[in-house]
LOZAPA-897701 format. One record per residue: residue number from 1; residue in three letters; x, z, y of N, C-alpha, C in turn. Coordinates in steps of 0.001 Angstrom, whole numbers, always signed. Each point is the difference from the previous one (the first is absolute). Example, Ala and Ser with C-alpha at 12.3 -4.5 7.8 and 13.67 -1.06 7.14 Angstrom:
BEGIN
1/ALA/+13190/+7800/-5690/-890/+0/+1190/+900/+0/+1200
2/SER/-350/-720/+1050/+820/+60/+1190/-770/+730/+1090
//
This chain:
BEGIN
1/UNK/+61131/+65115/+75002/+671/-219/+430/+16/+514/+2018
2/UNK/+333/+545/+822/+92/+403/+606/+1285/-131/+949
3/UNK/-951/-1687/+636/+1493/-990/+288/+701/+876/+1332
4/UNK/-1487/+594/+957/+459/+521/+1191/+1174/+1277/-160
5/UNK/+186/+193/-1149/+1016/+1025/-336/+594/-64/-821
6/UNK/+234/-1702/+84/+1531/-36/-1189/-195/+366/-1794
7/UNK/-1096/+182/+209/+16/+1427/-1401/-949/-946/-796
8/UNK/+498/+120/-1826/-1303/-410/-776/+181/+850/-827
9/UNK/-1698/+634/-582/-157/+765/-831/-442/-236/-1066
10/UNK/+330/+575/-1488/-278/-616/-1241/-1057/+1224/-878
11/UNK/-401/-218/-558/-690/+995/-1547/-379/-948/-1343
12/UNK/+49/+432/-803/+573/-382/-1560/-943/+783/-954
13/UNK/-1001/+428/-612/-678/+725/-1424/+576/-912/-1176
14/UNK/+729/+908/-357/+193/-760/-1638/-38/+975/-922
15/UNK/-682/-618/-841/-482/+382/-1604/+617/-219/-1278
16/UNK/+289/+1028/-712/+906/-496/-1349/-1316/+898/-839
17/UNK/-660/-486/-1167/-593/+342/-822/+919/+838/-982
18/UNK/-790/+1013/-759/+940/+146/-1284/+384/-573/-1183
19/UNK/+790/+704/-895/-181/-1280/-912/+1263/+1098/-1247
20/UNK/-174/-390/-1397/+1099/+584/-940/+1566/-634/+301
21/UNK/+667/+1052/-625/+1838/-423/-4/+861/+284/-1162
22/UNK/+67/-257/-341/+611/+404/-1028/+1629/-622/+180
23/UNK/+1163/+118/+25/+1200/-110/+79/+1218/+1053/-574
24/UNK/+155/-22/-1324/+902/+1101/-205/-513/+1191/-140
25/UNK/+551/+1491/+228/-613/+667/+211/-1124/+554/+1017
26/UNK/-411/-1229/+824/-709/+300/+1076/-1370/-721/-40
27/UNK/-1015/+428/-695/-1302/-29/-627/-1384/+929/+1092
28/UNK/-539/-982/+346/-1342/+432/+854/-481/-942/+980
29/UNK/-1393/+901/+510/-211/-691/+1222/+148/-39/+1047
30/UNK/+511/-1032/+613/+694/-203/+1648/-2036/+263/+460
31/UNK/+362/+1103/+1139/-1420/-402/+691/-22/-516/+1481
32/UNK/-1509/-187/+524/-307/-1125/+527/+350/+550/+1350
33/UNK/+198/-809/+781/+350/+646/+1571/-231/-1152/+1171
34/UNK/-317/+648/+1306/-305/-907/+996/+1020/+644/+1249
35/UNK/+901/-778/+201/+386/+373/+1496/+19/-427/+1079
36/UNK/+24/+389/+1240/-376/-848/+1389/+1661/+139/+444
37/UNK/+534/-1298/+102/+667/-576/+1280/-11/-4/+1407
38/UNK/+652/+433/+452/+293/-341/+1794/+1325/-676/+265
39/UNK/-293/-815/+987/+1111/-619/+290/+182/-388/+2110
40/UNK/+720/-111/+677/+47/+45/+1563/+1138/-1318/+152
41/UNK/+220/-1047/+678/+675/-1001/+573/-138/+292/+575
42/UNK/+1166/+512/+1623/+482/-341/+1168/+501/-1047/+201
43/UNK/+222/-825/+749/+1224/-823/+1151/+295/+640/+832
44/UNK/+1374/+405/-760/+598/+776/+1781/+768/-755/+1177
45/UNK/-366/+903/+720/+338/-1114/+1465/+764/-831/+600
46/UNK/+1660/+756/-1311/+1421/-413/+855/+91/-1455/-1562
47/UNK/+720/-597/+636/+371/-929/-1172/-1255/-1231/-597
48/UNK/+273/-780/+15/-1012/-961/-654/-204/+131/-1156
49/UNK/-1615/-343/-628/-415/+421/-1521/+280/+1395/-399
50/UNK/+844/+826/+89/+324/+1053/-151/-1259/+1023/+131
51/UNK/-451/+633/-1184/-841/+872/-695/+93/+1395/-681
52/UNK/-781/+512/+62/+171/+1443/-873/-1446/+132/-540
53/UNK/+354/+173/-1465/-1500/+12/-1368/+834/+1472/-248
54/UNK/-1106/+477/-11/-418/+1157/-563/-1025/+253/-1126
55/UNK/+41/-152/-1418/-653/+311/-955/-183/+1598/-255
56/UNK/-829/+539/-357/-679/+1300/-717/-746/-589/-1696
57/UNK/+447/-320/-751/-953/+303/-1486/+57/+903/-918
58/UNK/-1695/+294/+10/-275/+1185/-662/-318/+769/+893
59/UNK/-731/-330/+925/-579/+279/+1545/-14/+1561/+47
60/UNK/-1346/+34/-1097/-1243/+1103/-602/+1131/+989/-674
61/UNK/+1423/-155/-726/+546/+603/-802/-635/+311/-1287
62/UNK/-421/-503/-874/-370/+47/-833/+474/-331/-1241
63/UNK/+843/+853/-659/+1304/-272/-1096/-741/-474/-582
64/UNK/+699/-737/-886/+85/-850/-1696/+1168/+23/-672
65/UNK/-207/-948/-792/+791/-76/-1091/-26/-1332/-280
66/UNK/+890/-755/+222/-33/-1783/-301/-275/-104/-1899
67/UNK/+852/+1446/-483/+497/-637/-1577/+338/+1273/-644
68/UNK/-807/+232/-1190/+289/+1233/-432/+1646/+474/-156
69/UNK/+269/+738/+183/+1475/+722/+89/+771/-168/+1744
70/UNK/-702/-781/+622/+747/-177/+1223/-872/+1058/+1462
71/UNK/+910/-112/+701/-81/+1089/+801/-1456/-319/+563
72/UNK/-544/+1356/+1023/-1039/-455/+1242/+910/-841/+877
73/UNK/-1103/-470/+744/-197/-660/+546/-789/+459/+1575
74/UNK/+753/+78/+1159/-965/+332/+1003/+328/-926/+1521
75/UNK/-501/+886/+1265/+133/-1030/+816/+1302/-842/+143
76/UNK/+274/-1089/+200/+1223/-380/+1153/+192/-302/+1007
77/UNK/+462/+397/+519/+161/-470/+1833/+1534/-631/+103
78/UNK/+265/-1118/+518/+557/-794/+533/-250/-1077/+1168
79/UNK/+1466/-404/+707/+87/-463/+1089/+1232/-774/-253
80/UNK/-2/-1130/+1027/+1096/-1065/-160/+18/-921/+1282
81/UNK/+1025/-489/+665/-293/-647/+718/+134/-1342/-264
82/UNK/-332/-1128/+556/+303/-1196/-156/-258/-1276/+788
83/UNK/+432/-1127/+55/+218/-886/+320/-812/-1095/-183
84/UNK/-814/-979/+894/-580/-1472/-758/+1093/-819/+630
85/UNK/-237/-1382/-620/+1158/-1032/+544/-543/-1507/-697
//
């Protein structure tokens, strides 16, 4: 937390182990994966409780498949404006 800048920073490291999958024609092993997620929340200087939240999931862009037959997942960036009340 950087209170003097009205900024909060965060990081999360996620690990999912490999596992076998068998669902209809989707049969095989799903590989393990480790991803790094980053976030920042900035208190906007106008409006009480208004903030900007930016997330960067899988920041290192380690592509993976959650299930056999699923599309590859890569980096995902999102931003939103919120209000605390």
